[in-house]
TORKOL-4160 file (C-alpha; in steps of 0.2 Angstrom, whole numbers, padded with zeros to 4 digits, m for minus):
233
<pt num="1" X="1108" Y="0150" Z="m0196"/>
<pt num="2" X="1116" Y="0164" Z="m0185"/>
<pt num="3" X="1099" Y="0172" Z="m0182"/>
<pt num="4" X="1094" Y="0156" Z="m0173"/>
<pt num="5" X="1108" Y="0158" Z="m0161"/>
<pt num="6" X="1107" Y="0166" Z="m0144"/>
<pt num="7" X="1113" Y="0184" Z="m0146"/>
<pt num="8" X="1129" Y="0181" Z="m0136"/>
<pt num="9" X="1134" Y="0167" Z="m0148"/>
<pt num="10" X="1129" Y="0175" Z="m0165"/>
<pt num="11" X="1146" Y="0185" Z="m0167"/>
<pt num="12" X="1157" Y="0170" Z="m0162"/>
<pt num="13" X="1168" Y="0163" Z="m0176"/>
<pt num="14" X="1160" Y="0148" Z="m0184"/>
<pt num="15" X="1167" Y="0131" Z="m0190"/>
<pt num="16" X="1159" Y="0114" Z="m0195"/>
<pt num="17" X="1169" Y="0098" Z="m0190"/>
<pt num="18" X="1171" Y="0085" Z="m0204"/>
<pt num="19" X="1162" Y="0068" Z="m0202"/>
<pt num="20" X="1176" Y="0059" Z="m0194"/>
<pt num="21" X="1178" Y="0073" Z="m0181"/>
<pt num="22" X="1159" Y="0073" Z="m0178"/>
<pt num="23" X="1159" Y="0054" Z="m0175"/>
<pt num="24" X="1174" Y="0056" Z="m0163"/>
<pt num="25" X="1165" Y="0070" Z="m0153"/>
<pt num="26" X="1150" Y="0059" Z="m0152"/>
<pt num="27" X="1160" Y="0046" Z="m0144"/>
<pt num="28" X="1168" Y="0058" Z="m0131"/>
<pt num="29" X="1151" Y="0066" Z="m0126"/>
<pt num="30" X="1142" Y="0049" Z="m0125"/>
<pt num="31" X="1155" Y="0042" Z="m0113"/>
<pt num="32" X="1162" Y="0029" Z="m0125"/>
<pt num="33" X="1179" Y="0036" Z="m0123"/>
<pt num="34" X="1178" Y="0035" Z="m0104"/>
<pt num="35" X="1188" Y="0039" Z="m0094"/>
<pt num="36" X="1191" Y="0053" Z="m0106"/>
<pt num="37" X="1179" Y="0068" Z="m0104"/>
<pt num="38" X="1186" Y="0078" Z="m0118"/>
<pt num="39" X="1201" Y="0079" Z="m0130"/>
<pt num="40" X="1218" Y="0075" Z="m0123"/>
<pt num="41" X="1227" Y="0089" Z="m0114"/>
<pt num="42" X="1246" Y="0093" Z="m0116"/>
<pt num="43" X="1252" Y="0081" Z="m0103"/>
<pt num="44" X="1240" Y="0066" Z="m0108"/>
<pt num="45" X="1245" Y="0069" Z="m0126"/>
<pt num="46" X="1263" Y="0068" Z="m0123"/>
<pt num="47" X="1261" Y="0053" Z="m0112"/>
<pt num="48" X="1250" Y="0043" Z="m0125"/>
<pt num="49" X="1262" Y="0047" Z="m0139"/>
<pt num="50" X="1277" Y="0041" Z="m0129"/>
<pt num="51" X="1271" Y="0027" Z="m0118"/>
<pt num="52" X="1253" Y="0022" Z="m0124"/>
<pt num="53" X="1245" Y="0028" Z="m0108"/>
<pt num="54" X="1237" Y="0043" Z="m0100"/>
<pt num="55" X="1247" Y="0054" Z="m0088"/>
<pt num="56" X="1239" Y="0045" Z="m0074"/>
<pt num="57" X="1245" Y="0028" Z="m0080"/>
<pt num="58" X="1228" Y="0023" Z="m0088"/>
<pt num="59" X="1232" Y="0013" Z="m0104"/>
<pt num="60" X="1226" Y="0023" Z="m0119"/>
<pt num="61" X="1231" Y="0017" Z="m0137"/>
<pt num="62" X="1229" Y="0033" Z="m0148"/>
<pt num="63" X="1229" Y="0052" Z="m0146"/>
<pt num="64" X="1212" Y="0060" Z="m0146"/>
<pt num="65" X="1214" Y="0077" Z="m0152"/>
<pt num="66" X="1204" Y="0090" Z="m0163"/>
<pt num="67" X="1212" Y="0101" Z="m0176"/>
<pt num="68" X="1203" Y="0118" Z="m0177"/>
<pt num="69" X="1207" Y="0131" Z="m0190"/>
<pt num="70" X="1215" Y="0146" Z="m0182"/>
<pt num="71" X="1202" Y="0158" Z="m0188"/>
<pt num="72" X="1189" Y="0148" Z="m0178"/>
<pt num="73" X="1199" Y="0150" Z="m0161"/>
<pt num="74" X="1197" Y="0165" Z="m0150"/>
<pt num="75" X="1211" Y="0170" Z="m0139"/>
<pt num="76" X="1199" Y="0167" Z="m0125"/>
<pt num="77" X="1191" Y="0150" Z="m0125"/>
<pt num="78" X="1183" Y="0151" Z="m0108"/>
<pt num="79" X="1166" Y="0152" Z="m0116"/>
<pt num="80" X="1169" Y="0136" Z="m0126"/>
<pt num="81" X="1174" Y="0127" Z="m0110"/>
<pt num="82" X="1158" Y="0133" Z="m0101"/>
<pt num="83" X="1148" Y="0126" Z="m0115"/>
<pt num="84" X="1157" Y="0110" Z="m0115"/>
<pt num="85" X="1155" Y="0109" Z="m0096"/>
<pt num="86" X="1136" Y="0112" Z="m0097"/>
<pt num="87" X="1134" Y="0098" Z="m0110"/>
<pt num="88" X="1144" Y="0086" Z="m0100"/>
<pt num="89" X="1135" Y="0090" Z="m0083"/>
<pt num="90" X="1151" Y="0096" Z="m0075"/>
<pt num="91" X="1149" Y="0101" Z="m0057"/>
<pt num="92" X="1157" Y="0116" Z="m0048"/>
<pt num="93" X="1169" Y="0104" Z="m0039"/>
<pt num="94" X="1175" Y="0097" Z="m0056"/>
<pt num="95" X="1166" Y="0080" Z="m0055"/>
<pt num="96" X="1153" Y="0074" Z="m0067"/>
<pt num="97" X="1136" Y="0066" Z="m0066"/>
<pt num="98" X="1134" Y="0047" Z="m0068"/>
<pt num="99" X="1120" Y="0048" Z="m0081"/>
<pt num="100" X="1131" Y="0039" Z="m0094"/>
<pt num="101" X="1137" Y="0026" Z="m0082"/>
<pt num="102" X="1120" Y="0022" Z="m0078"/>
<pt num="103" X="1114" Y="0021" Z="m0096"/>
<pt num="104" X="1128" Y="0009" Z="m0101"/>
<pt num="105" X="1127" Y="m0002" Z="m0086"/>
<pt num="106" X="1108" Y="m0005" Z="m0090"/>
<pt num="107" X="1111" Y="m0006" Z="m0109"/>
<pt num="108" X="1125" Y="m0018" Z="m0108"/>
<pt num="109" X="1116" Y="m0030" Z="m0096"/>
<pt num="110" X="1099" Y="m0029" Z="m0104"/>
<pt num="111" X="1104" Y="m0035" Z="m0122"/>
<pt num="112" X="1116" Y="m0048" Z="m0129"/>
<pt num="113" X="1132" Y="m0039" Z="m0136"/>
<pt num="114" X="1147" Y="m0046" Z="m0146"/>
<pt num="115" X="1161" Y="m0050" Z="m0134"/>
<pt num="116" X="1174" Y="m0045" Z="m0146"/>
<pt num="117" X="1178" Y="m0026" Z="m0148"/>
<pt num="118" X="1184" Y="m0030" Z="m0166"/>
<pt num="119" X="1166" Y="m0037" Z="m0170"/>
<pt num="120" X="1158" Y="m0020" Z="m0163"/>
<pt num="121" X="1171" Y="m0010" Z="m0174"/>
<pt num="122" X="1167" Y="m0020" Z="m0189"/>
<pt num="123" X="1148" Y="m0018" Z="m0187"/>
<pt num="124" X="1151" Y="0001" Z="m0184"/>
<pt num="125" X="1161" Y="0002" Z="m0201"/>
<pt num="126" X="1147" Y="m0007" Z="m0210"/>
<pt num="127" X="1134" Y="0005" Z="m0202"/>
<pt num="128" X="1145" Y="0020" Z="m0206"/>
<pt num="129" X="1145" Y="0015" Z="m0224"/>
<pt num="130" X="1126" Y="0017" Z="m0224"/>
<pt num="131" X="1125" Y="0032" Z="m0213"/>
<pt num="132" X="1142" Y="0041" Z="m0214"/>
<pt num="133" X="1137" Y="0056" Z="m0203"/>
<pt num="134" X="1135" Y="0048" Z="m0187"/>
<pt num="135" X="1132" Y="0029" Z="m0190"/>
<pt num="136" X="1150" Y="0023" Z="m0186"/>
<pt num="137" X="1152" Y="0034" Z="m0170"/>
<pt num="138" X="1135" Y="0028" Z="m0164"/>
<pt num="139" X="1139" Y="0010" Z="m0165"/>
<pt num="140" X="1156" Y="0012" Z="m0158"/>
<pt num="141" X="1148" Y="0020" Z="m0142"/>
<pt num="142" X="1144" Y="0002" Z="m0137"/>
<pt num="143" X="1161" Y="m0006" Z="m0138"/>
<pt num="144" X="1161" Y="m0005" Z="m0119"/>
<pt num="145" X="1148" Y="m0018" Z="m0119"/>
<pt num="146" X="1160" Y="m0030" Z="m0127"/>
<pt num="147" X="1172" Y="m0027" Z="m0112"/>
<pt num="148" X="1159" Y="m0026" Z="m0099"/>
<pt num="149" X="1164" Y="m0036" Z="m0083"/>
<pt num="150" X="1147" Y="m0043" Z="m0079"/>
<pt num="151" X="1140" Y="m0055" Z="m0092"/>
<pt num="152" X="1124" Y="m0048" Z="m0100"/>
<pt num="153" X="1107" Y="m0054" Z="m0094"/>
<pt num="154" X="1096" Y="m0051" Z="m0109"/>
<pt num="155" X="1078" Y="m0047" Z="m0106"/>
<pt num="156" X="1065" Y="m0059" Z="m0113"/>
<pt num="157" X="1055" Y="m0053" Z="m0127"/>
<pt num="158" X="1040" Y="m0044" Z="m0119"/>
<pt num="159" X="1023" Y="m0045" Z="m0126"/>
<pt num="160" X="1012" Y="m0039" Z="m0111"/>
<pt num="161" X="0998" Y="m0051" Z="m0114"/>
<pt num="162" X="0983" Y="m0047" Z="m0103"/>
<pt num="163" X="0988" Y="m0029" Z="m0101"/>
<pt num="164" X="0976" Y="m0014" Z="m0104"/>
<pt num="165" X="0980" Y="m0003" Z="m0119"/>
<pt num="166" X="0998" Y="0003" Z="m0119"/>
<pt num="167" X="1002" Y="0020" Z="m0128"/>
<pt num="168" X="1018" Y="0021" Z="m0137"/>
<pt num="169" X="1024" Y="0038" Z="m0143"/>
<pt num="170" X="1036" Y="0038" Z="m0157"/>
<pt num="171" X="1044" Y="0054" Z="m0165"/>
<pt num="172" X="1048" Y="0054" Z="m0183"/>
<pt num="173" X="1065" Y="0062" Z="m0182"/>
<pt num="174" X="1070" Y="0057" Z="m0164"/>
<pt num="175" X="1089" Y="0058" Z="m0164"/>
<pt num="176" X="1091" Y="0044" Z="m0151"/>
<pt num="177" X="1077" Y="0031" Z="m0153"/>
<pt num="178" X="1072" Y="0028" Z="m0171"/>
<pt num="179" X="1054" Y="0030" Z="m0176"/>
<pt num="180" X="1053" Y="0013" Z="m0184"/>
<pt num="181" X="1057" Y="0005" Z="m0167"/>
<pt num="182" X="1043" Y="0013" Z="m0159"/>
<pt num="183" X="1031" Y="0007" Z="m0172"/>
<pt num="184" X="1038" Y="m0011" Z="m0170"/>
<pt num="185" X="1035" Y="m0010" Z="m0151"/>
<pt num="186" X="1017" Y="m0004" Z="m0153"/>
<pt num="187" X="1014" Y="m0019" Z="m0166"/>
<pt num="188" X="1022" Y="m0032" Z="m0154"/>
<pt num="189" X="1010" Y="m0027" Z="m0140"/>
<pt num="190" X="0993" Y="m0036" Z="m0141"/>
<pt num="191" X="0985" Y="m0019" Z="m0136"/>
<pt num="192" X="0998" Y="m0007" Z="m0142"/>
<pt num="193" X="0992" Y="0010" Z="m0147"/>
<pt num="194" X="1004" Y="0020" Z="m0158"/>
<pt num="195" X="1004" Y="0039" Z="m0156"/>
<pt num="196" X="1015" Y="0047" Z="m0170"/>
<pt num="197" X="1024" Y="0064" Z="m0166"/>
<pt num="198" X="1029" Y="0072" Z="m0183"/>
<pt num="199" X="1044" Y="0082" Z="m0176"/>
<pt num="200" X="1061" Y="0082" Z="m0169"/>
<pt num="201" X="1069" Y="0079" Z="m0152"/>
<pt num="202" X="1070" Y="0065" Z="m0140"/>
<pt num="203" X="1054" Y="0064" Z="m0129"/>
<pt num="204" X="1039" Y="0075" Z="m0132"/>
<pt num="205" X="1025" Y="0073" Z="m0119"/>
<pt num="206" X="1022" Y="0087" Z="m0107"/>
<pt num="207" X="1033" Y="0099" Z="m0117"/>
<pt num="208" X="1019" Y="0110" Z="m0124"/>
<pt num="209" X="1012" Y="0101" Z="m0139"/>
<pt num="210" X="0994" Y="0100" Z="m0136"/>
<pt num="211" X="0990" Y="0086" Z="m0148"/>
<pt num="212" X="1002" Y="0074" Z="m0138"/>
<pt num="213" X="0999" Y="0081" Z="m0121"/>
<pt num="214" X="0980" Y="0080" Z="m0121"/>
<pt num="215" X="0979" Y="0063" Z="m0128"/>
<pt num="216" X="0992" Y="0056" Z="m0116"/>
<pt num="217" X="0986" Y="0065" Z="m0101"/>
<pt num="218" X="0968" Y="0058" Z="m0104"/>
<pt num="219" X="0976" Y="0041" Z="m0105"/>
<pt num="220" X="0985" Y="0043" Z="m0089"/>
<pt num="221" X="0971" Y="0051" Z="m0079"/>
<pt num="222" X="0956" Y="0043" Z="m0087"/>
<pt num="223" X="0963" Y="0027" Z="m0094"/>
<pt num="224" X="0956" Y="0031" Z="m0111"/>
<pt num="225" X="0969" Y="0029" Z="m0125"/>
<pt num="226" X="0969" Y="0039" Z="m0141"/>
<pt num="227" X="0964" Y="0031" Z="m0157"/>
<pt num="228" X="0978" Y="0019" Z="m0163"/>
<pt num="229" X="0988" Y="0028" Z="m0177"/>
<pt num="230" X="0985" Y="0046" Z="m0170"/>
<pt num="231" X="0997" Y="0058" Z="m0179"/>
<pt num="232" X="1002" Y="0074" Z="m0171"/>
<pt num="233" X="1010" Y="0087" Z="m0182"/>
């Protein structure tokens, strides 16, 4: 795998977190552990251990730390910090973007969620039993919706009767929106047109894949949808 890394990273010490650590990391990076934006520092860790709250007084129930083998830690961790800052969209003044805030504000309002955190955690454990790598952490992301201060306002089931053809692009190995969900959306729409992208990643249009780009651009510019069921490898 090192030959796939940027040159400046190829010589760095390597270490793979276990499943529990990966799940916790997903919760942190997705904003599920807000207001935390990373693992606890020395002051917060001491405060949580002694009083059950962060150093600024925010209630926090458990320590959130990461145990890393000594051989995987360089004496200078500044480059790791830069990588984390980039992933979390940290700005030069130390503040962060509000992308995750917007995402969960919309998600928690647009769907009906359990109003009990215990219910969410129970569902997460059940999901984790089926998908031990990321399942539990992914569901736990939405525990905030059980605590969201504004009641949910679930969207009605949309069918788009009377609409022109609607193209739905679904990627087979999309890490964020499952392929099967895209298939169901296309089937629900009276004039749904499914375009399957056999690949990885989240979103694909206008990213250089000619099969997808040509079909979708023709649809957007000329109003001519591709054949339903088109597959782009």
